[in-house]
C-alpha positions as CSV (number, residue, x, y, z in Angstrom):
1,M,0.0,0.0,-0.3
2,M,1.3,3.7,-0.9
3,D,0.4,6.9,-0.2
4,N,-1.9,7.4,-3.4
5,H,-2.4,3.6,-4.7
6,L,-2.3,0.3,-3.6
7,H,-1.0,-3.1,-5.4
8,L,-2.6,-6.7,-4.9
9,L,-1.7,-9.9,-5.9
10,V,-4.9,-12.3,-5.8
11,R,-5.8,-15.7,-6.4
12,I,-9.1,-16.5,-8.1
13,D,-10.5,-19.9,-7.9
14,A,-13.5,-20.1,-9.7
15,E,-13.4,-24.1,-9.6
16,A,-13.2,-24.0,-6.2
17,A,-16.6,-21.7,-6.2
18,T,-18.3,-24.1,-8.5
19,A,-18.0,-26.8,-5.4
20,W,-19.6,-24.3,-3.2
21,S,-23.6,-25.2,-2.1
22,A,-26.3,-22.6,-2.4
23,V,-26.3,-22.2,1.0
24,D,-22.4,-21.6,1.2
25,V,-22.9,-18.7,-1.5
26,A,-25.6,-17.2,0.3
27,R,-23.8,-17.2,3.8
28,R,-20.3,-16.1,2.0
29,W,-22.4,-13.4,0.2
30,F,-24.2,-12.6,3.5
31,A,-21.1,-12.3,5.4
32,L,-19.8,-9.5,2.8
33,H,-23.0,-7.9,2.4
34,P,-25.2,-8.5,5.2
35,P,-28.7,-7.2,5.0
36,R,-30.2,-4.3,7.1
37,R,-32.1,-5.0,10.0
38,V,-31.1,-8.6,9.8
39,A,-28.8,-9.8,13.0
40,G,-26.1,-12.3,12.4
41,A,-26.6,-15.0,9.7
42,D,-30.4,-15.6,9.9
43,D,-31.4,-18.9,8.3
44,A,-34.7,-17.9,7.1
45,W,-32.3,-14.9,4.7
46,L,-30.3,-18.0,3.7
47,T,-32.6,-20.5,3.2
48,T,-34.8,-18.1,0.8
49,H,-31.9,-16.9,-1.2
50,A,-30.5,-20.3,-1.6
51,S,-33.7,-21.6,-2.9
52,R,-33.3,-19.6,-5.9
53,P,-31.0,-20.9,-8.7
54,D,-30.9,-18.0,-10.4
55,W,-29.9,-15.8,-7.6
56,V,-27.3,-18.7,-6.5
57,T,-25.7,-18.5,-10.1
58,A,-25.3,-14.6,-10.5
59,H,-23.9,-14.1,-6.9
60,R,-21.7,-17.0,-7.1
61,K,-19.9,-15.7,-10.1
62,K,-20.1,-12.1,-8.2
63,L,-18.0,-14.4,-5.6
64,C,-15.2,-14.9,-7.7
65,S,-15.1,-12.0,-9.9
66,F,-12.3,-9.3,-9.5
67,S,-14.0,-6.8,-10.6
68,Q,-16.3,-7.4,-7.8
69,F,-13.6,-8.1,-5.4
70,V,-12.1,-4.6,-6.1
71,K,-15.7,-3.0,-5.9
72,D,-16.0,-4.5,-2.1
73,L,-12.7,-3.4,-1.6
74,K,-12.8,0.2,-2.4
75,Q,-16.1,1.0,-0.9
76,P,-15.9,0.7,2.5
77,I,-12.2,2.6,2.5
78,A,-14.2,5.5,0.5
79,E,-16.7,5.6,2.8
80,R,-14.7,5.7,5.8
81,L,-12.2,8.3,4.6
82,N,-15.1,10.6,3.3
83,R,-16.8,10.3,6.6
84,R,-13.2,11.5,8.5
85,W,-12.8,14.7,6.0
86,G,-16.4,15.5,5.4
87,E,-16.5,14.9,1.9
88,R,-18.9,13.4,-0.6
89,G,-19.0,12.0,-3.9
90,A,-15.9,9.5,-5.8
91,F,-13.2,8.8,-3.8
92,W,-10.9,6.9,-5.9
93,Q,-9.2,8.5,-8.9
94,G,-9.2,5.9,-12.0
95,R,-10.2,2.4,-12.3
96,C,-7.9,-0.3,-11.2
97,K,-5.4,-1.7,-13.8
98,I,-4.9,-5.5,-14.1
99,S,-2.2,-7.8,-15.0
100,R,-2.1,-11.6,-15.2
101,A,0.3,-13.7,-13.8
102,E,0.9,-16.5,-15.9
103,G,3.0,-19.3,-14.1
104,N,4.9,-19.2,-11.3
105,A,8.4,-16.9,-12.4
106,S,5.7,-14.5,-13.1
107,V,4.1,-14.6,-9.7
108,L,7.2,-14.3,-8.1
109,A,8.5,-11.3,-10.0
110,M,4.6,-9.8,-9.6
111,L,5.2,-10.4,-6.0
112,A,8.6,-9.2,-5.5
113,Y,8.0,-5.9,-7.4
114,I,5.1,-5.3,-4.8
115,D,6.8,-5.7,-1.9
116,L,9.9,-3.5,-3.1
117,N,8.0,-0.8,-4.1
118,P,8.2,1.1,-1.0
119,H,11.8,0.9,-1.5
120,A,11.7,1.8,-5.1
121,A,10.0,4.8,-4.2
122,G,12.4,5.9,-1.8
123,L,10.1,5.7,1.4
124,V,12.5,3.4,3.4
125,E,16.0,2.5,3.3
126,I,16.1,-1.0,2.9
127,P,13.3,-2.9,1.3
128,E,12.2,-5.0,4.9
129,H,11.3,-1.8,6.6
130,G,8.6,-1.1,3.5
131,R,4.9,-0.6,5.5
132,D,1.8,-2.4,4.6
133,T,3.0,-4.9,2.4
134,S,3.4,-9.0,2.3
135,L,6.8,-8.9,3.3
136,E,6.2,-6.9,6.7
137,A,3.4,-9.4,7.5
138,R,5.9,-12.4,6.7
139,L,8.6,-10.9,8.5
140,A,6.4,-10.2,11.5
141,A,5.1,-13.9,11.6
142,W,8.9,-14.8,11.6
143,R,9.7,-12.3,14.5
144,E,6.8,-13.6,16.8
145,T,8.3,-17.4,16.3
146,A,11.9,-16.1,17.1
147,G,13.1,-18.2,14.1
148,G,16.5,-17.3,12.8
149,I,17.1,-17.1,8.7
150,T,20.0,-18.3,6.9
151,P,21.0,-17.6,3.0
152,D,21.4,-21.7,2.6
153,G,17.7,-21.3,1.9
154,E,16.2,-22.7,5.1
155,A,15.2,-21.7,8.5
156,G,16.4,-22.7,11.5
157,R,12.8,-23.0,12.9
158,P,9.8,-23.9,10.9
159,Q,8.8,-21.3,8.2
160,P,5.7,-19.6,9.8
161,T,3.0,-20.2,7.6
162,D,-0.9,-19.8,7.1
163,H,-1.4,-22.8,9.4
164,H,1.2,-21.9,12.0
165,P,-0.6,-20.9,15.2
166,R,0.7,-17.6,15.8
167,A,-0.1,-16.2,12.3
168,R,-3.0,-13.7,12.4
169,N,-3.0,-13.0,8.5
170,R,-5.3,-14.9,6.9
171,W,-5.7,-13.0,3.8
172,L,-2.0,-13.7,3.1
173,L,-1.2,-17.3,1.6
174,S,2.0,-18.9,2.6
175,L,5.1,-18.7,0.3
176,G,4.9,-22.4,0.4
177,N,4.5,-25.6,2.0
178,A,0.9,-24.8,2.8
179,G,-0.7,-28.4,3.2
180,D,-1.7,-30.3,0.1
181,D,-1.0,-28.0,-2.9
182,R,-2.3,-30.8,-5.0
183,A,-5.6,-30.6,-3.5
184,P,-7.9,-28.8,-6.2
185,H,-10.2,-27.0,-3.5
186,N,-7.7,-26.2,-1.0
187,L,-7.8,-22.4,-1.1
188,R,-5.1,-22.0,1.6
189,R,-2.7,-24.2,-0.8
190,S,0.9,-22.0,-1.1
191,L,1.8,-19.0,-3.4
192,L,4.5,-20.4,-5.0
193,P,5.4,-24.3,-3.9
194,G,8.7,-25.0,-2.5
195,M,9.4,-21.9,-1.9
196,T,10.7,-20.8,1.4
197,L,10.8,-17.3,3.3
198,A,14.8,-17.2,3.3
199,R,15.0,-18.2,-0.3
200,Y,12.4,-15.4,-0.8
201,L,14.4,-13.0,0.8
202,K,17.5,-14.0,-1.3
203,Y,15.6,-13.3,-4.3
204,L,14.2,-9.8,-3.1
205,D,17.6,-8.7,-1.7
206,A,19.3,-9.1,-5.8
207,A,15.9,-7.6,-7.2
208,A,16.4,-4.8,-5.1
209,R,19.8,-4.4,-5.9
210,R,18.9,-4.0,-9.7
211,I,19.7,-0.3,-11.2
212,R,16.1,0.9,-12.9
213,E,15.6,4.1,-14.3
214,G,13.9,6.6,-11.8
215,K,13.6,3.7,-9.3
216,V,15.8,3.9,-6.0
217,S,18.2,0.7,-5.6
218,L,19.9,-1.0,-2.9
219,N,23.7,-0.2,-2.8
220,A,25.9,-2.7,-4.0
221,S,28.0,-3.0,-1.0
222,A,24.9,-2.8,1.5
223,R,25.1,-5.7,3.3
224,S,23.0,-8.7,2.5
225,V,19.5,-9.3,3.9
226,F,20.7,-12.0,6.3
227,E,23.2,-9.7,7.8
228,R,20.7,-7.1,8.6
229,L,18.2,-9.7,10.0
230,S,20.6,-11.6,11.8
231,E,21.7,-8.1,13.6
232,E,18.2,-7.3,14.2
233,A,17.8,-10.9,15.9
234,W,20.6,-10.5,18.2
235,K,19.5,-7.4,19.7
236,V,16.2,-9.0,20.0
237,Y,17.3,-12.1,21.2
238,P,20.9,-11.5,23.2
239,P,23.0,-14.0,24.3
240,G,21.6,-16.3,27.0
241,K,18.2,-16.1,25.1
242,A,16.8,-18.6,22.6
243,M,18.0,-18.6,19.1
244,A,18.2,-20.7,16.4
245,G,19.7,-21.0,12.7
246,V,21.0,-17.1,12.5
247,G,24.5,-16.8,11.4
């Protein structure tokens, strides 16, 4: 998230949506758009709408529509900020722009572009200090587990994932190892099968050093991300406290 725009990498699994029952569709739509004067997931409301095939078909399609997702994301933000500032009317300046990520290499490049955006824009000195990014959330989960990260591509402790008991960001897909990645209807399957946080950090560190016109790059003489994070972990976990795999 930047000061005047945001980037999102979204997985849409229309195949999984076809497996939802009519009641599932109604309940999911209800969670996003609760009817007025209805407290909680009212069984009568769900039953009535789930019994209407045309309604179920239309709203199943909406629930796996990127355009509908963006609309549902933008509207509450606009309403909240307009109330805060006493404004009315359109809040967002323009329509969203969509790029399709085809294959793991494309997904990796797009994810890195988004995570490096604050650094490339000159807002932070090093990539891991970027705010409101998936990288920030992944590192927060790593700090909670007191894990150590080494440049060999593995971590001193298990990588934090969406299934980790301390992981709070349910919106965030795990980089790798998120259950059965072969299960067709596993919505929580990993973003990049086989990827670890350490390997992703290594890729980001290299990408941040590339020189791009009009963008800030990480100085070639800057210490590696593993050295920077090892120093951080050493401050948080000084001698005498448990700290695994940092070196």
